[in-house]
C-alpha positions as CSV (number, residue, x, y, z in Angstrom):
1,X,0.0,0.0,0.0
2,X,1.3,3.5,-0.9
3,X,2.2,5.6,2.0
4,X,0.0,8.4,1.0
5,X,-3.0,6.0,1.1
6,X,-1.9,4.5,4.3
7,X,-1.9,7.9,5.9
8,X,-5.6,8.8,5.0
9,X,-7.5,10.1,8.0
10,X,-4.6,9.6,10.4
11,X,-3.6,12.3,13.0
12,X,-0.4,13.6,11.2
13,X,0.7,17.2,11.0
14,X,4.1,17.2,9.4
15,X,5.8,15.0,6.8
16,X,9.3,15.2,5.2
17,X,10.1,12.8,2.4
18,X,8.4,10.9,-0.4
19,X,4.5,9.9,-0.2
20,X,4.7,7.5,-3.2
21,X,6.4,4.8,-1.0
22,X,5.1,1.3,-1.2
23,X,4.5,0.2,2.4
24,X,4.8,-3.6,3.1
25,X,4.3,-3.8,6.9
26,X,3.9,-2.1,10.1
27,X,5.9,-2.3,13.3
28,X,6.4,-0.6,16.6
29,X,9.4,-2.7,17.7
30,X,12.4,-2.0,15.6
31,X,13.5,-5.7,15.7
32,X,10.2,-6.5,13.9
33,X,11.0,-4.2,11.0
34,X,11.6,-5.5,7.5
35,X,12.3,-4.1,4.1
36,X,9.8,-1.3,3.1
37,X,8.1,-1.2,6.7
38,X,6.6,1.8,8.5
39,X,8.1,2.0,11.7
40,X,6.3,3.8,14.5
41,X,8.3,4.9,17.5
42,X,6.3,4.6,20.7
43,X,7.9,6.0,23.7
44,X,5.6,4.1,26.1
45,X,6.7,0.7,24.8
46,X,10.2,1.3,23.3
47,X,13.1,-0.3,25.1
48,X,15.6,1.8,23.5
49,X,16.1,5.7,23.4
50,X,14.6,7.4,20.4
51,X,17.8,7.9,18.3
52,X,18.9,4.2,18.8
53,X,15.3,2.9,18.1
54,X,15.1,4.8,14.6
55,X,18.7,3.9,13.8
56,X,18.1,0.1,14.3
57,X,14.7,0.4,12.4
58,X,16.3,2.1,9.3
59,X,19.1,-0.5,9.4
60,X,16.4,-3.3,9.4
61,X,14.9,-1.7,6.2
62,X,12.2,0.8,7.3
63,X,11.0,3.0,4.5
64,X,9.3,5.4,6.7
65,X,9.3,6.4,10.5
66,X,6.5,8.0,12.4
67,X,7.2,9.9,15.6
68,X,5.5,12.0,18.2
69,X,5.4,15.7,18.9
70,X,8.4,15.4,21.5
71,X,10.9,13.9,19.1
72,X,12.9,15.7,16.4
73,X,13.3,14.6,12.8
74,X,16.6,13.1,12.0
75,X,17.4,14.5,8.6
76,X,20.5,12.4,8.0
77,X,18.4,9.2,7.3
78,X,17.1,8.7,3.8
79,X,13.6,7.8,4.8
80,X,10.3,9.6,5.1
81,X,9.5,11.1,8.5
82,X,6.0,11.6,9.6
83,X,5.1,13.5,12.9
84,X,1.8,12.7,14.7
85,X,0.1,14.6,17.5
86,X,-1.2,11.3,19.1
87,X,1.0,8.2,18.6
88,X,-1.6,5.6,19.9
89,X,-4.4,7.1,17.7
90,X,-2.1,7.0,14.8
91,X,-1.3,3.4,15.4
92,X,-4.9,2.5,15.5
93,X,-5.8,4.5,12.3
94,X,-2.9,3.3,10.2
95,X,-3.6,-0.4,11.2
96,X,-7.2,0.2,10.2
97,X,-6.1,1.5,6.7
98,X,-3.3,-1.2,6.2
99,X,-5.9,-4.0,6.5
100,X,-8.6,-2.1,4.8
101,X,-11.0,-1.6,7.7
102,X,-12.1,-5.3,8.5
103,X,-14.3,-4.3,11.3
104,X,-16.5,-2.3,8.9
105,X,-17.0,-5.5,6.8
106,X,-17.7,-7.9,9.6
107,X,-20.3,-8.1,12.3
108,X,-18.4,-7.4,15.5
109,X,-19.6,-7.9,19.2
110,X,-17.8,-6.1,21.9
111,X,-18.0,-7.2,25.4
112,X,-17.0,-5.0,28.4
113,X,-17.4,-4.8,32.1
114,X,-15.7,-5.7,35.3
115,X,-16.4,-9.4,35.1
116,X,-17.6,-12.2,32.8
117,X,-16.2,-10.7,29.6
118,X,-14.1,-14.0,28.5
119,X,-16.9,-16.2,29.4
120,X,-19.6,-14.3,27.6
121,X,-17.3,-14.5,24.5
122,X,-17.0,-18.2,24.6
123,X,-20.8,-18.7,25.3
124,X,-21.5,-16.8,22.1
125,X,-19.0,-18.8,20.3
126,X,-20.8,-22.0,21.5
127,X,-24.2,-20.7,20.1
128,X,-22.6,-19.9,16.8
129,X,-21.1,-23.5,16.8
130,X,-24.6,-24.8,17.6
131,X,-25.9,-22.7,14.6
132,X,-23.3,-23.9,12.4
133,X,-22.0,-20.3,11.8
134,X,-18.3,-19.8,12.0
135,X,-17.0,-17.0,14.4
136,X,-13.8,-15.8,15.8
137,X,-13.4,-14.8,19.4
138,X,-10.5,-12.7,20.5
139,X,-9.2,-11.5,24.0
140,X,-6.0,-10.0,24.9
141,X,-4.1,-13.4,25.2
142,X,-6.2,-15.7,23.1
143,X,-7.9,-16.1,19.7
144,X,-9.8,-18.9,18.2
145,X,-10.9,-18.8,14.5
146,X,-13.5,-21.2,13.8
147,X,-12.2,-24.5,15.3
148,X,-8.6,-23.4,15.0
149,X,-6.7,-22.0,18.0
150,X,-4.4,-19.2,17.0
151,X,-0.8,-18.8,18.4
152,X,-0.7,-15.1,20.1
153,X,2.7,-13.7,20.9
154,X,1.7,-10.2,21.8
155,X,-1.6,-8.5,22.9
156,X,-4.2,-9.6,20.5
157,X,-6.1,-6.4,21.1
158,X,-3.3,-4.4,19.8
159,X,-4.4,-2.6,16.5
160,X,-1.7,-4.4,14.4
161,X,-2.7,-7.8,15.8
162,X,-6.4,-7.3,16.1
163,X,-6.9,-6.0,12.5
164,X,-4.7,-8.6,11.2
165,X,-6.7,-11.5,12.9
166,X,-10.0,-9.7,11.5
167,X,-8.6,-9.6,8.1
168,X,-7.4,-13.3,8.4
169,X,-10.9,-14.4,9.5
170,X,-12.5,-12.7,6.5
171,X,-10.3,-14.4,4.2
172,X,-11.5,-17.8,5.7
173,X,-15.1,-16.8,5.1
174,X,-15.8,-15.8,8.8
175,X,-18.1,-12.9,9.1
176,X,-18.7,-12.6,12.9
177,X,-16.2,-11.7,15.6
178,X,-16.6,-11.4,19.4
179,X,-14.0,-9.1,21.1
180,X,-13.3,-8.7,24.7
181,X,-12.9,-5.1,25.4
182,X,-10.9,-4.4,28.5
183,X,-10.8,-1.1,30.5
184,X,-7.1,-0.8,29.6
185,X,-7.8,-1.3,25.8
186,X,-10.4,1.4,25.8
187,X,-8.2,3.8,27.9
188,X,-5.2,3.4,25.6
189,X,-7.4,3.8,22.5
190,X,-6.5,0.5,21.1
191,X,-10.1,0.2,19.8
192,X,-10.6,3.6,18.6
193,X,-11.0,2.7,14.9
194,X,-12.8,-0.6,15.5
195,X,-16.5,-0.5,14.9
196,X,-19.1,-2.7,16.5
197,X,-22.6,-3.8,15.6
198,X,-23.5,-4.6,19.3
199,X,-22.1,-4.2,22.7
200,X,-22.5,-6.3,25.7
201,X,-22.1,-4.7,29.3
202,X,-21.6,-7.2,32.2
203,X,-21.3,-5.1,35.3
204,X,-19.7,-1.8,35.8
205,X,-18.7,-2.3,39.4
206,X,-15.2,-0.9,40.2
207,X,-12.9,-1.3,43.2
208,X,-11.8,2.2,43.4
209,X,-14.1,3.0,46.3
210,X,-14.5,6.7,45.6
211,X,-17.1,8.5,43.4
212,X,-14.6,10.4,41.2
213,X,-12.8,7.2,40.1
214,X,-16.0,5.3,39.8
215,X,-17.3,8.0,37.5
216,X,-14.3,8.0,35.4
217,X,-14.4,4.2,35.1
218,X,-18.0,4.5,33.8
219,X,-17.3,7.2,31.4
220,X,-14.3,5.0,29.9
221,X,-16.7,2.0,29.6
222,X,-19.6,4.1,28.1
223,X,-17.0,5.5,25.6
224,X,-17.4,2.1,23.6
225,X,-20.8,3.3,22.6
226,X,-19.4,5.7,20.3
227,X,-17.8,2.8,18.3
228,X,-21.3,1.4,17.3
229,X,-22.1,1.4,13.7
230,X,-25.6,2.9,14.0
231,X,-27.7,4.6,16.4
232,X,-29.9,1.5,16.6
233,X,-27.1,-0.8,17.3
234,X,-28.1,-3.0,20.4
235,X,-26.5,-2.3,23.8
236,X,-27.0,-5.4,25.9
237,X,-27.1,-4.4,29.6
238,X,-27.2,-5.9,33.1
239,X,-30.2,-4.1,34.6
240,X,-29.4,-5.3,38.1
241,X,-26.2,-3.2,38.0
242,X,-26.3,0.0,39.7
243,X,-24.8,1.9,36.7
244,X,-27.1,0.4,34.1
245,X,-29.6,3.3,34.4
246,X,-26.7,5.8,33.6
247,X,-26.3,4.3,30.2
248,X,-28.7,6.4,28.1
249,X,-29.6,5.0,24.7
250,X,-32.9,4.1,23.0
251,X,-31.3,0.7,21.8
252,X,-30.7,-0.5,25.2
253,X,-31.7,-4.2,25.8
254,X,-31.8,-5.4,29.4
255,X,-31.1,-8.8,31.1
256,X,-31.4,-9.6,34.8
257,X,-33.0,-11.4,37.6
258,X,-34.3,-8.7,40.0
259,X,-36.1,-6.3,37.5
260,X,-38.5,-7.1,34.5
261,X,-36.6,-6.7,31.3
262,X,-36.2,-8.3,27.9
263,X,-34.6,-11.5,29.4
264,X,-35.2,-12.7,32.8
265,X,-34.3,-15.7,34.8
266,X,-36.7,-17.2,37.4
267,X,-36.8,-20.5,39.5
268,X,-33.1,-20.7,39.7
269,X,-31.2,-23.7,41.3
270,X,-27.3,-23.5,41.9
271,X,-25.6,-26.7,42.3
272,X,-21.9,-28.0,42.4
273,X,-22.1,-28.8,38.8
274,X,-23.9,-25.9,37.4
275,X,-27.5,-24.4,37.5
276,X,-30.9,-24.8,36.3
277,X,-33.4,-22.0,35.7
278,X,-36.2,-20.8,33.4
279,X,-35.7,-18.2,31.0
280,X,-38.4,-15.6,30.2
281,X,-38.4,-13.6,27.1
282,X,-40.9,-11.8,24.9
283,X,-40.3,-14.4,22.2
284,X,-40.9,-17.5,24.4
285,X,-39.6,-19.3,27.6
286,X,-37.1,-22.1,28.0
287,X,-35.8,-24.3,30.7
288,X,-31.9,-23.8,30.8
289,X,-29.3,-26.1,32.3
290,X,-25.6,-24.9,32.5
291,X,-22.6,-26.8,33.1
292,X,-20.8,-23.8,34.6
293,X,-21.3,-22.9,38.2
294,X,-22.3,-19.8,40.0
295,X,-24.9,-17.1,39.8
296,X,-22.5,-14.9,37.8
297,X,-22.8,-17.6,34.9
298,X,-26.6,-17.3,35.2
299,X,-26.2,-13.5,34.3
300,X,-23.6,-14.4,31.6
301,X,-26.1,-16.7,30.0
302,X,-28.9,-14.2,30.2
303,X,-26.7,-11.6,28.3
304,X,-26.0,-14.2,25.6
305,X,-29.6,-14.9,25.3
306,X,-30.5,-11.3,24.9
307,X,-27.8,-10.9,22.2
308,X,-28.8,-14.1,20.4
309,X,-32.5,-13.1,20.2
310,X,-31.6,-9.7,19.0
311,X,-29.4,-11.1,16.3
312,X,-32.3,-13.3,15.2
313,X,-31.1,-16.7,16.4
314,X,-34.1,-19.0,17.5
315,X,-34.4,-19.6,21.3
316,X,-34.1,-23.4,21.0
317,X,-30.7,-22.9,19.2
318,X,-29.5,-20.5,21.8
319,X,-30.5,-23.1,24.6
320,X,-28.7,-25.7,22.8
321,X,-25.5,-23.7,22.6
322,X,-25.6,-22.7,26.2
323,X,-26.3,-26.1,27.4
324,X,-23.4,-27.6,25.4
325,X,-21.1,-24.8,26.7
326,X,-18.0,-25.8,28.7
327,X,-15.9,-22.9,29.6
328,X,-12.3,-23.2,28.3
329,X,-11.2,-20.3,30.5
330,X,-12.4,-21.9,33.7
331,X,-9.8,-24.9,33.7
332,X,-8.3,-25.0,37.3
333,X,-10.8,-22.5,38.7
334,X,-10.9,-22.8,42.4
335,X,-14.0,-20.5,42.7
336,X,-16.6,-23.2,41.9
337,X,-19.6,-23.6,44.0
338,X,-19.8,-26.5,46.4
339,X,-23.5,-26.1,47.6
340,X,-27.0,-26.2,46.3
341,X,-29.0,-23.0,46.7
342,X,-32.6,-22.3,45.4
343,X,-33.5,-18.8,44.3
344,X,-37.2,-17.7,43.9
345,X,-38.3,-14.5,42.2
346,X,-41.4,-12.7,43.1
347,X,-43.0,-9.2,42.3
348,X,-44.9,-7.7,45.0
349,X,-48.3,-6.9,43.5
350,X,-50.7,-7.5,46.3
351,X,-49.6,-7.5,49.9
352,X,-51.9,-10.4,50.6
353,X,-49.9,-12.7,48.4
354,X,-46.8,-12.2,50.4
355,X,-47.4,-14.7,53.3
356,X,-48.7,-17.2,50.8
357,X,-45.4,-16.9,48.9
358,X,-43.4,-17.5,51.9
359,X,-45.5,-20.3,53.1
360,X,-45.1,-22.1,49.9
361,X,-41.4,-21.5,49.8
362,X,-41.2,-23.0,53.4
363,X,-43.2,-26.1,52.5
364,X,-41.0,-26.7,49.3
365,X,-37.8,-26.3,51.0
366,X,-37.9,-26.2,54.9
367,X,-34.6,-24.6,54.8
368,X,-33.2,-21.2,56.1
369,X,-34.3,-18.3,54.0
370,X,-32.6,-15.2,52.9
371,X,-34.8,-12.4,51.5
372,X,-33.4,-9.9,48.9
373,X,-35.8,-6.9,49.0
374,X,-35.5,-4.5,46.1
375,X,-37.5,-1.2,46.4
376,X,-37.5,1.0,43.6
377,X,-40.7,3.0,44.5
378,X,-42.6,4.6,47.4
379,X,-44.8,2.6,49.8
380,X,-47.3,3.7,52.3
381,X,-46.8,3.4,56.0
382,X,-49.1,0.4,56.3
383,X,-47.1,-1.5,53.7
384,X,-44.0,-0.7,55.6
385,X,-45.4,-2.8,58.6
386,X,-47.1,-5.5,56.6
387,X,-43.8,-6.2,54.4
388,X,-41.4,-6.0,57.3
389,X,-43.3,-8.2,59.7
390,X,-43.8,-11.0,57.0
391,X,-40.1,-10.8,56.1
392,X,-39.2,-10.8,59.7
393,X,-41.3,-13.9,60.4
394,X,-39.9,-16.1,57.8
395,X,-36.3,-14.7,57.0
396,X,-33.2,-15.2,58.7
397,X,-31.5,-12.5,56.9
398,X,-32.6,-9.6,54.5
399,X,-30.6,-7.7,52.2
400,X,-32.3,-4.4,51.1
401,X,-31.5,-2.6,47.7
402,X,-33.3,0.8,47.5
403,X,-33.1,3.0,44.5
404,X,-30.5,5.4,45.8
405,X,-31.5,8.1,43.5
406,X,-35.1,8.1,44.9
407,X,-35.9,9.8,48.3
408,X,-39.1,7.9,48.4
409,X,-37.4,4.4,47.7
410,X,-34.9,5.4,50.5
411,X,-37.6,6.1,53.0
412,X,-39.4,3.0,52.0
413,X,-36.4,0.8,52.5
414,X,-35.9,2.4,56.1
415,X,-39.5,2.0,56.9
416,X,-39.6,-1.7,56.2
417,X,-36.4,-2.5,57.9
418,X,-37.9,-0.9,61.1
419,X,-40.5,-3.7,61.2
420,X,-38.3,-6.8,60.7
421,X,-37.5,-7.6,64.1
422,X,-34.4,-9.1,65.1
423,X,-33.2,-10.7,61.8
424,X,-29.7,-9.7,60.1
425,X,-30.2,-6.7,57.9
426,X,-27.9,-5.8,55.1
427,X,-27.7,-3.3,52.5
428,X,-26.3,-3.1,49.0
429,X,-25.7,-0.7,46.2
430,X,-27.5,-2.9,43.6
431,X,-29.3,-6.2,43.1
432,X,-26.3,-7.8,41.1
433,X,-24.0,-7.4,44.2
434,X,-26.8,-8.3,46.7
435,X,-27.7,-11.6,45.1
436,X,-23.9,-12.4,45.1
437,X,-23.8,-11.6,48.6
438,X,-26.8,-13.8,49.4
439,X,-25.5,-16.7,47.5
440,X,-22.1,-16.4,49.2
441,X,-23.6,-16.3,52.7
442,X,-26.0,-19.1,52.1
443,X,-25.5,-22.6,53.2
444,X,-26.2,-26.0,51.6
445,X,-29.8,-26.2,50.6
446,X,-30.6,-22.7,51.7
447,X,-33.2,-20.7,49.8
448,X,-33.2,-17.0,48.5
449,X,-36.3,-15.1,47.8
450,X,-36.0,-12.0,45.7
451,X,-38.7,-9.6,46.2
452,X,-39.1,-6.4,44.1
453,X,-41.5,-3.6,43.8
454,X,-41.6,-1.8,40.4
455,X,-41.1,1.8,40.1
456,X,-44.6,3.7,40.0
457,X,-43.1,7.2,40.6
């Protein structure tokens, strides 16, 4: 590719030398340079000082060299010098051009969030396998193209490697790619010129423990939305996550357990070998059995169901792919659950139903019960007492999740808690973390009841 074509729409502001130079490859490491390569000096990753790096690259055969604003052009070399005002953005743009924008020609699924990215990627791959549709799944340290495992020596999300893998997949007749989008990859703008057809958000929980850092983390993850190909491109969101409501987009598609949305799970049983639950969607219901353990994998499966239905894959095919799924990323995982826990889900429509629900659960399980109470709306004072007293009679523990942005919801949560008697009461910022806490503290054969009250404000 001619250098002048390669530099189209890249962030450069100065060039000295010939533009009609045929560029045969790209490199950020001078050791990787071959004849007629474009070498990009990156201060963040270079092991050598600037002058030594360029000297080595030119000796290796570089035809052009790109440098940042802080470096001076070395006029003694007979190569074309290019200056960019942003090295990482230049790397991303030039990789896109060299491989002729493969992300625009493929269907790309981006997965981001604090947990579950890798598992969701492999779950989607399992569904594609069940549908006999070849796909490529790519993470920072792995890539599988169809049934072929690729050898990865560097970060597979680096623009040079990622665009090369997508280009290679297209040549093999693969037209869908699943990409794990880490926080670091977004911050370093490695994905700046990658375009997605859909994005899946797992959870946006952070460990920073302060509002400023949390907000920054959310903003970085949200930036991926700007990489969607269209305004109607779907964004698959965990509605039980606190930050889900902060993602504003008409094309949001929700999945969860504690709030009604596009894809829900009910009647959940977690076991040492996996889980069983019912999936409820507008397009039908199905019984799901997973061979991977933990409540987090129930959420991962719901995200994949939401993505698959939006793509137009039939629910039985999605069900088959998920039930066949064995997580290759979980080999040697020591976090597997070693207990059986039942999880019931109930919407509080009529207060008169509440006692019946508890009695039914008590008759079915006869075990200790934890209640997860999600209140997103206001309640009258009579309801405070009724709900609190029933929960206190039947529960050993209650985890309360109010809507923290609603004063009425906060008042309702406080009012109910006052009437629970002497049971253990916890609070959580969202239902996703609350249900994980409930499962973690449960013992063998314990039950969890999720009670939620819809927002009517």
